[in-house]
C-alpha positions in Angstrom: -47.8 28.9 -46.2 -51.6 28.9 -46.6 -51.7 32.8 -46.8 -48.3 33.3 -48.4 -50.1 33.9 -51.9 -52.1 36.6 -50.1 -48.8 38.2 -48.7 -47.1 38.2 -51.9 -50.1 39.7 -53.9 -50.1 42.7 -51.4 -46.4 43.2 -51.8 -46.7 43.3 -55.5 -49.6 45.8 -55.2 -47.2 48.3 -53.8 -44.1 47.1 -55.6 -42.1 50.3 -55.7 -42.2 50.6 -51.9 -41.5 46.8 -51.6 -38.5 46.9 -53.8 -37.0 50.1 -52.2 -37.3 48.5 -48.8 -35.6 45.2 -49.9 -32.9 47.1 -51.4 -32.3 49.1 -48.4 -32.3 45.7 -46.4 -30.0 44.1 -49.1 -27.8 47.0 -48.7 -27.6 46.7 -44.8 -26.9 43.0 -45.0 -24.3 43.4 -47.7 -22.3 46.0 -45.6 -22.3 44.0 -42.5 -21.4 40.7 -44.2 -18.5 42.4 -46.0 -17.3 44.3 -42.9 -17.5 41.0 -40.6 -15.6 39.1 -43.5 -12.8 41.7 -43.7 -12.7 41.8 -39.7 -12.3 38.0 -39.4 -9.4 38.1 -42.0 -7.8 40.9 -40.3 -7.7 38.9 -37.0 -7.4 35.5 -38.7 -3.8 35.2 -37.4 -4.9 35.2 -34.0 -6.8 31.8 -34.7 -3.9 30.3 -36.1 -1.4 31.4 -33.2 0.3 28.6 -31.6 0.3 28.2 -27.8 3.9 26.7 -27.9 5.6 29.6 -29.8 6.9 32.8 -28.3 8.4 36.0 -29.9 11.2 37.9 -28.6 11.6 41.5 -30.0 13.3 44.6 -29.0 11.5 46.1 -25.8 11.4 49.7 -27.4 10.1 48.9 -30.9 10.0 46.5 -33.6 11.9 49.0 -35.7 15.1 48.1 -33.5 16.9 44.9 -34.1 18.5 42.7 -31.7 22.0 41.5 -31.5 22.7 38.2 -33.3 24.5 37.0 -30.0 21.2 36.8 -28.1 20.3 33.7 -30.1 22.5 31.2 -28.2 21.7 32.7 -24.9 18.1 32.4 -25.5 18.3 28.7 -26.6 20.3 28.0 -23.3 17.2 28.8 -21.2 15.4 25.8 -19.7 12.1 25.0 -21.3 13.1 26.1 -24.7 12.9 23.6 -27.6 14.4 25.7 -30.6 15.1 29.3 -31.6 14.9 30.8 -35.2 15.9 34.1 -36.2 13.4 36.2 -38.3 13.5 39.5 -40.1 10.8 41.5 -42.0 12.7 42.2 -45.4 10.2 44.8 -46.8 11.4 43.6 -50.2 9.8 45.4 -53.3 9.8 44.6 -57.0 10.9 47.2 -59.4 8.4 48.7 -62.0 9.8 48.9 -65.2 12.9 50.8 -66.3 12.4 53.4 -63.7 13.1 51.2 -60.8 10.7 52.6 -58.7 9.2 50.3 -55.9 6.1 48.4 -57.2 3.6 48.9 -54.2 0.6 47.6 -56.3 2.4 43.9 -56.4 3.7 44.2 -52.8 3.7 40.8 -50.8 5.0 40.0 -47.3 8.7 38.5 -47.5 10.8 37.4 -44.5 14.4 36.3 -43.9 14.2 33.2 -41.6 16.7 30.7 -40.1 15.4 27.8 -42.3 15.9 24.7 -40.6 14.4 25.6 -37.0 11.8 28.0 -38.7 10.3 25.4 -41.0 10.3 22.9 -38.2 8.3 25.1 -35.7 6.0 26.3 -38.3 4.1 23.2 -40.1 1.9 25.6 -41.8 4.3 25.7 -44.6 4.3 22.3 -46.1 7.1 21.2 -48.5 8.0 18.2 -50.3 11.3 16.7 -49.3 12.8 17.4 -52.7 11.7 21.1 -52.4 13.0 21.7 -48.8 16.4 19.9 -49.9 16.8 22.1 -52.9 15.9 25.2 -50.7 18.4 24.3 -48.1 21.2 23.9 -50.5 20.7 27.1 -52.3 21.6 30.3 -50.2 19.4 32.4 -52.9 16.7 29.9 -52.7 13.2 31.2 -51.9 9.9 29.6 -50.6 6.8 31.2 -52.1 3.1 30.8 -51.6 0.8 29.5 -54.2 -1.0 32.8 -54.5 2.4 34.4 -55.6 3.0 31.5 -58.1 -0.3 32.2 -59.7 0.1 35.9 -59.7 3.3 36.3 -61.2 3.4 33.0 -63.2 6.6 31.8 -61.1 7.4 28.1 -60.9 10.5 26.2 -59.7 13.5 27.6 -60.8 12.1 31.0 -61.6 14.4 33.8 -60.7 13.2 37.3 -59.6 14.8 40.4 -57.8 13.6 42.4 -54.7 15.2 45.5 -53.1 14.2 46.2 -49.6 12.8 49.6 -48.4 14.5 49.2 -45.0 17.8 51.4 -45.1 20.1 48.7 -43.3 18.9 46.1 -46.0 19.8 48.4 -49.0 23.2 47.2 -50.4 23.1 49.3 -53.7 21.6 46.6 -56.0 18.6 44.2 -55.7 18.5 40.9 -53.9 18.2 37.9 -56.5 16.2 35.0 -55.6 15.5 31.6 -57.1 12.3 29.8 -56.4 13.1 26.6 -55.0 9.8 25.6 -53.3 6.1 26.3 -53.4 4.4 25.6 -50.0 0.9 24.3 -49.6 -1.5 24.7 -46.6 -3.8 22.3 -45.2 -7.2 24.6 -45.4 -8.7 22.4 -42.5 -5.6 22.9 -40.0 -4.9 26.5 -41.0 -7.8 28.2 -42.8 -6.7 31.7 -42.4 -2.9 31.2 -43.1 -1.7 33.5 -46.0 -0.9 32.0 -49.4 1.2 34.8 -50.7 4.2 34.7 -48.3 7.8 34.5 -49.4 10.5 33.1 -47.2 14.3 33.1 -47.7 17.6 32.5 -46.0 18.4 34.6 -43.1 22.3 34.2 -43.7 21.8 35.6 -47.2 20.4 38.7 -45.7 23.1 38.9 -43.0 26.1 38.3 -45.0 24.9 40.5 -48.0 24.5 43.3 -45.6 27.9 43.0 -44.3 26.7 41.6 -40.9 24.9 44.6 -40.0 21.4 43.5 -40.1 20.8 42.1 -36.7 17.7 40.2 -35.8 14.2 41.5 -36.1 12.6 38.8 -33.7 13.9 35.6 -32.2 10.9 33.1 -32.7 11.0 30.6 -29.9 9.2 27.2 -29.5 8.9 25.8 -25.9 8.5 22.2 -24.6 5.5 23.0 -22.3 2.8 25.6 -23.5 1.7 25.9 -19.9 4.9 27.5 -19.0 5.0 30.2 -21.6 4.7 32.9 -19.1 7.5 31.7 -16.9 9.8 31.2 -20.0 9.2 34.6 -21.4 9.8 36.2 -18.0 13.2 34.1 -18.0 14.2 35.4 -21.4 13.4 39.0 -20.7 15.2 38.5 -17.2 18.4 37.3 -19.0 18.7 40.7 -21.0 17.1 43.0 -18.2 20.4 44.8 -17.5 21.7 44.9 -21.1 21.8 48.0 -23.3 19.4 46.1 -25.5 16.4 44.8 -23.5 13.9 42.4 -24.8 10.1 41.9 -24.7 8.9 38.4 -25.2 5.3 37.5 -25.8 3.2 34.5 -26.9 2.6 34.3 -30.5 -1.2 35.6 -30.2 -0.1 38.5 -27.8 2.6 39.4 -30.5 0.1 39.5 -33.3 -2.4 41.4 -31.2 -0.1 43.9 -30.5 0.9 44.3 -34.2 -2.7 44.7 -35.2 -3.3 47.1 -32.3 -1.1 49.6 -34.2 -3.8 50.0 -36.6 -6.4 50.9 -34.0 -9.4 49.2 -32.5 -10.5 48.0 -36.0 -13.1 45.8 -34.5 -14.9 48.6 -32.7 -14.9 50.9 -35.8 -16.3 48.3 -38.2 -18.8 47.0 -35.6 -20.0 50.4 -34.9 -20.6 51.1 -38.7 -22.5 47.9 -38.9 -24.7 48.7 -36.0 -25.6 52.3 -37.3 -26.6 51.0 -40.6 -28.5 48.2 -39.1 -30.5 50.6 -36.8 -31.0 53.1 -39.6 -32.5 50.4 -41.8 -34.6 49.2 -39.0 -36.3 52.6 -38.7 -36.6 52.8 -42.4 -38.4 49.3 -42.5 -40.5 50.1 -39.5 -41.7 53.3 -41.0 -42.7 51.4 -44.2 -44.6 49.0 -42.4 -46.5 51.6 -40.5 -47.3 53.5 -43.8 -48.8 50.1 -45.2 -50.9 49.5 -42.1 -52.3 53.0 -42.4 -53.2 52.7 -46.0 -55.0 49.3 -45.2 -57.3 50.2 -42.3 -60.3 49.5 -44.5 -59.0 45.9 -45.7 -58.0 45.1 -42.1 -61.4 46.2 -40.9 -63.1 44.0 -43.4 -60.9 40.9 -42.7 -62.0 41.2 -38.9 -65.6 41.6 -40.1 -65.4 38.6 -42.1 -64.2 36.6 -39.0 -60.4 36.8 -39.2 -59.1 36.8 -35.8 -57.0 39.7 -34.4 -54.2 37.1 -34.1 -54.3 36.0 -37.8 -54.1 39.5 -38.8 -51.2 40.2 -36.7 -49.5 37.1 -38.3 -50.2 38.3 -41.7 -48.6 41.5 -41.1 -45.5 40.0 -39.3 -45.4 37.6 -42.5 -45.1 40.5 -44.8 -42.4 42.1 -42.7 -40.3 38.6 -42.5 -40.8 38.1 -46.2 -39.3 41.6 -47.0 -36.5 40.9 -44.5 -35.7 37.5 -45.8 -35.5 38.7 -49.4 -33.3 41.7 -48.5 -31.2 39.3 -46.3 -31.0 36.8 -49.3 -30.0 39.5 -51.8 -27.5 41.0 -49.4 -25.7 37.8 -48.8 -25.5 37.1 -52.6 -24.1 40.7 -53.1 -21.7 40.3 -50.3 -20.5 36.7 -51.8 -19.6 38.2 -55.0 -17.9 41.5 -53.6 -15.9 39.4 -51.1 -14.5 37.2 -54.0 -13.1 40.3 -55.4 -11.7 42.2 -52.5 -8.4 40.5 -52.7 -7.6 42.6 -55.8 -7.7 45.8 -53.5 -3.8 46.5 -52.8 -4.8 47.5 -48.9 -6.6 44.0 -48.4 -4.4 41.8 -50.6 -2.0 41.1 -47.6 -4.9 39.6 -45.5 -5.7 35.9 -45.6 -8.0 34.5 -48.3 -11.2 36.5 -48.1 -14.4 34.3 -48.6 -18.1 34.7 -47.0 -18.4 31.6 -44.6 -21.6 29.7 -44.7 -22.1 30.4 -41.1 -21.9 34.1 -41.6 -23.9 33.7 -44.7 -26.6 31.9 -42.7 -26.5 34.3 -39.7 -26.8 37.4 -41.9 -30.0 35.8 -43.8 -31.4 35.1 -40.4 -30.4 38.6 -39.3 -32.4 40.2 -42.3 -35.5 38.3 -41.4 -35.2 39.3 -37.6 -34.9 42.9 -38.8 -38.1 42.5 -40.8 -39.9 40.8 -37.8 -38.8 43.6 -35.3 -39.6 46.4 -37.8 -43.2 45.0 -38.2 -43.9 44.2 -34.7 -45.3 47.5 -33.6 -47.6 48.0 -36.8 -48.8 44.4 -36.3 -49.7 44.9 -32.5 -51.4 48.1 -33.3 -53.6 46.5 -36.0 -54.2 43.5 -33.4 -55.5 46.0 -30.9 -57.6 48.0 -33.1 -61.4 47.6 -33.2 -63.4 47.5 -36.5 -65.4 50.7 -35.6 -62.4 52.8 -35.0 -60.6 51.7 -38.1 -63.5 52.5 -40.4 -63.9 55.8 -38.8 -60.2 56.8 -39.8 -60.8 55.7 -43.4 
């Protein structure tokens, strides 16, 4: 701290170069922070996946539904606690008088077998009154708090959705009544989405003339250690059927679903590493220029008795200060940007986005680390140089 004013005065002397270097560092930290936050949210469902839940789907594709009759046969397999029907509805709100689907305001909506589903998914917390009202109304819907805030819905509000999936199109929209607004424990389920809508599977099945089928059977098992054996037993039951099944743990199912989008982690991490390497080179070049311009100054410092180690520390201190300032600015920029990413339609379906304190601290430290590494070579060069040779080069 004794020499910090000296470092600051020198940085102010070349303020244009200093500010441009800090800006480049901040941009690097900003981009990496935003990419890592989006990546964590994208794979957030894997963190919430329960070890006691399995998902049974059509062996060929999620596009194909399973027969309703499979439900009782799955429930009869030893080791299974309960089974719930589950269908992706794909409902969209109409946009004005044109009736066209409103993709800007799309939100996830699912038809579920209410009683077993809500029991095996404690993520959705309802009051007893809300649950009772929902169970008694075939048109009832459970919505997340984000939907209530976005559309101004409250208990008793009505709205209409029309599915984009052909088997679920009945010539008119489905009408729903808000009977419950679920809450989520942020400590137990920090990544659970708050913009999901659930409604009765029977409503979908009866409205489509019993031709909807079942998208997946969500299965709760008695012993998580027997998940592989139970999954094998389920698939073995339908091995010789016309419609074969594929049963996975919840984490495997979510992972396979996310894999359809490609290796997002590899892409985003590659972008972050490329940006970090580029900024490292830029910062290293900046520090090298600063040292070349200060040969006389460094030679005078050594002449006055400043040790080579102290000169090395001063140069590394400048690099670390630049990195820390860039890291801090980048974290602040990322915090503001992440808070507004939810407004982007493509990202609005992800869990709530927020720059975590641990990531912010890591990115701040990473900025300081880049500064340290970029200043290491110039600092070592100044450490090794003797007074005579530096004066000759002036």
